Residue, then its C-alpha position, 0 to 999 in steps of 0.5 A: m320527459m322527466e328522465s330526459i330533464i335530469i339527464g340534461i340538467i346534470i350535463l349542464i351541471a358537469i359543463l358548468t363544473v368543467s368550465w369553472f375550474m378551466r376558468r380558474k386555471h387561466i385566471s391562475i395563468i394570467a395573474k402569474l404572467e402579469n406578474d412576471k410583467l411587473q417583474i421585467q419593469n421593475r428590474p433596475i436598468l435605469e439606475e445601472m444605466t446612471k452608473v454607467k452615465q457618471l463614467n467618461m463615456n466616449g468610442q465603444t462606451e458610448e455606443m454601448f450605452e446608446r444600444w442599451r438605452n434604444s434597447w430599453t425604451e424598446i420594450m418599455d414603449i412597444h413590448m410591455p404596451k403589447i403584452d398589457s394588451l393581450l392580457f386584456d384580451a386573454e381575460e376577455m376570451l375567458d369571460r367568452f369561455r373561450f379557453r383555446r384562444a386564451s391559451q393562445i393568447e398566454l403562449q404569446i404573452g409568454e413569448e412576449i416576455n421571454f424576450c424582453d427578460e433576455q434583453m434585459n438579461t443581456i444589458l444588464r450583464e453588459l452593464h456589470e461587465l463595463i462597470g466591473s472592467e472600469e473598478k477592475n482596471r483602476n484597483e490592478i492598474d494602481q497595483l502594476h504602478e507600484q510594482y513598476r516603480s519597485a522593479r525599476k528601483t530595485l534594477l537601479a539601487h541593485q544593478h551589480s546584482f543583475g549582472v548580464a541580465l541587466d540589460a535584458l530586464e531594463n528593455k522588458l520594463e521599457e515595454f511598459k511605459p507605451l502601454l501605460e500611456q495607452y491605458d490612460e488615453l483609452t480610460g480618458h476616452g472611455d474605452y473601458l473595456k479596450a483599456r481592460e485588455i491593456v490592464l490583462l497585458l501589463s498584468e501578463k508582462g508583469d508577471q514575467v518580468f517581476h518574477l525575474i527580478q527576484d529569481i535572477p539575483v538569487m540564480l546568478s548567486d549560484l552560479q558566479q559564486k556558490i556553485p564556483a566556489s563548492i566545485a573549488d572546495l570539492r577540487g581542494g578536498q580532493r587533492e588533500m585526499e589523493e595526498q593522504s593515499y586515497y584512490l579517487e579515479h573511479l569517481q571521475l571527479e576532474q571530468k565532472l566538475g571541469e563538464m560544470d565549469e564549461e556549463l556555467n558559462s552556457l547557463k550565464l548566457q541563457i540568462a542574459d537572454l532571459d531563458v531561466e526556467p531550464v536554467k533554474v532546473r539545471l542550478n538545482e540538477m547540479k547543487d544535488e549533483i555536488e551533494s552526490i559527490y560529497d557523499l561520495l568523498e564522505n563515504e570514502v572517508m568512512a570507508k578508510q575508518y572501517v579499512d583501518l579498523h576491521y583489516l587486522l580484525t578480519k585475519d584474526k577472524l580469518e585465522e581463528v575461523t580457519t582453526i575451528t574447521r580445522s578442528t572439526n574435520d579432524e573431529a569428524l573424521l575420528v567421529q566417523q570411525s564410531y558413527r555413520l554420517s550422511e555423505k553431504e554432513a561429511e563433506l561440511p568441514k572439508e567445504a568450509l576449508k576449501n572457502l576458507e582458502e579461498f577467502h586467504k587468497r582473497y585476504e593477501i589480494i587486499g593486502e597488495r592493493m592497499e600497498e600499491e593504493q590502486l583501489a578505493y577504500s569503499a571497495l576494500q570495505s565491500e570486500i572486507q565486509e563480505i569476507s567478514d559475513e561470510l567468515d560468519r557464515i562458516e563459523s555458525g555453520q562449524r559450531n553446528f556441525a561440532e554440536r551436531l557431533k557430540s550430540l550422536r554419543e548423546d542421541e546414542i546413550v538415549a536410544r539405549n535407555n529408551l530400548e532398555v525401556l521397551q524391552k521392560l515393558l514388553q517383557e511386562t506386557d508378556r508376563k502379565l498375559h501368562k500370569a492372567n487367569i484365562p483360558g490362553i492367549p490368543e494366536e493374534m496376540d502371540a502375533r503381535l508379541e513375536e512382532a514387537e520382539e523382531h522390532v526390539y532385535v532390529v533395534m538391537q542389531s542396528l546398535q551393534e553396527i560399526p560405524l553407528n548409524m543414528n538415523l536408521v536406529t531413531n527409525y527403528l526405535e520409533k517403529a519398536d515403540k510404536c509397536i510395543h506400546e499398541v501391544k500393551a494397549k491391546a493386551d490391557e484391552m483383552l484383559e479388561n474384556v475378560m473379567l467384563i465377560e466373567r462378570i456378565i455370565q455371573y450376572g447371568n447365571r441367576y437367569r438360566a434355571h427359568n431361562p433356557e434361551m438365556n442358559a443356551r446363549l451363555l454356553e455359546a458364550e462360554e464355548a468362545f470364551r474357552q477357544f480363546r474367542y474373547a471378543k465373540a464371547l463378549e458380544d454373545a454374553g453382553t446381548a444375552v443379558e442386555e436384550f433380557e434386562p435393559g440396562a444391565m450392561r451399564k451396571i456390570e461395567l460400572l462394577v467392573k471399574q470399581e473393581a479395577 
C-alpha cells in the first residue's frame, strides 16, 4: 500500500514538473507574440501618410492614399482587437493547462501578425516609392531643364559647328517641350508616379541628344577639316617623293586616298541622320589608316637613306668576302695534299663561291632596278640587308674553316708529341718491370705490353700516311693513351703486390717454426709467387697471417706505405 502511494506521488510530481515546463514555454511564446503585435502597432505608418498628405494628391496618388488608409484602419480596428482576443484566450488555456489548444491559438495569432506585418510593409514601401519619386522627379527635372537650356544655347551660338546635323538636333530638342509640359501637368495633379515615367523618358532622350551635341562638332571637324587636310598632305607628299625618284606604286595611295574622299561624303550623310556611332568608329579607323600611310612613306624615306649608305658598302663587302673565300679555297686545295679533309669540309669553299656568284647577280639586278626606278626603296633595303647578312654568314664560315686548316698542322705536331710521351711511358713501364726484383712477368702482363706496343705502332703508321687523316690519328691516339695508362696502372699495382707479399711472408716467418699449418700455407704462397701468380700468392699469404693474427694485414700495409 505504501509503495503505491509513493509511486503515485512520484507520478504526480513528474506531471506537475512537465506541466510547469510546458507552461513556461507557452508563456514565453505568448510574450513574444504580444511584443510582435506591439511592434506592428508602433510602425510609423501615420507619420509617413502625413508626409504624403502634404503633397498635392489627385488621381492615382489620391486613390493610393485612400487604399493605404483603409488598410491601416482595417489592421488597427479589426485585426489588432482580434489578436488581443486570441492572446487572452491563449493565456486562459494555459491557466487550464490545455497546452494543445494553446498551441493552436498561438499559430492563429502568428498568422494574423504575419498578415498585418506584410500589409504594413507594402504600405510603407509604396509610401517611400511615392515620396522618393516626388523628390527624385524634382531633382532630376531641374537638372534636365538646365541641360536642355544649355543645349539650346549651344546650338544657337555654334550653329556652324553642327553643319548638316543642326536641323535634326533641333528637332530632337523640340521633342522635350511637350514632355516637360506633360510632366508639369502630372505633378500639378499629384500623379507623381506617372510623372516619374516622363522623367525617365526625358532622361533617356537627354542621354542621346546631349552626347550628340558634344560629339558631333568634333566628328565634323575630323570629317570636314582634319582628315581632308591629312589626305591633301599625303597627296602632296606623294608627288614630292615621286619627283625625287621614289617608287610608290606598291602602296596604292591614289586608290586608298580616293576611297577615303568618297567615304567622307557618305559619313556626312550618316551624321545628318544622327547615326553617329558607326561614323565615330569609322573615323577612328581612317585616322589609323592615315597614320599607317605616313609610316609607310617615312619607311620609304628611311629605306632610301639605308640604300644610299649601304649600296656601295655592300659591293665592297661582296668583293672582300669573295677574295677571302677564293683564298680559303686555294689554301684548302694545298692543304689537301698533306691532310685528308671530309667531303663536307672540302666542299665548303666551293659551295660558298657558288653562293657568292649568285649574290653578285642579285647585286647587279639591284643596280639595274635603281637606275630604272621601278622598285621601292623598302624592297631594295630588304634585298641589300639579306645579301649583307648572308655575306656575314659566309665570311664567318670561311674564317672558321681557315682556322680549321691552320689547326691541322698544329694538331699533327701535338699528336706526334703526345705519341712520343706515350712511347716513353710504355718504355719506362717495361723497363721498370724487367728491373724489378721479381721471379718473372706474368703472361697477362706481357700480353698487355704487346697490345700497347701495337697501339703505338698503329698511331705511327697513321702519321706516315699521305694525305694525313687527323681525325683517324686522333682516334688511334686516344685508344693508345687509354691502353698504355691502363698497362702502367696494372704494372704499378703488380709491383706493389709483390712488395706486400714479401713483407707478409717475412712477417709470417716468425710463426712458421711453431705452427705447421702456417708453414704449410706460406709454402703454398711461396710456390704461387715463384710461378708468377702474384694475386694468388697475396691472397694465400694474407689470409694465413690475418687468421693467425687478426689486424696483421693492416700493420703490414702501413709498413709498406712508409717504405714506398
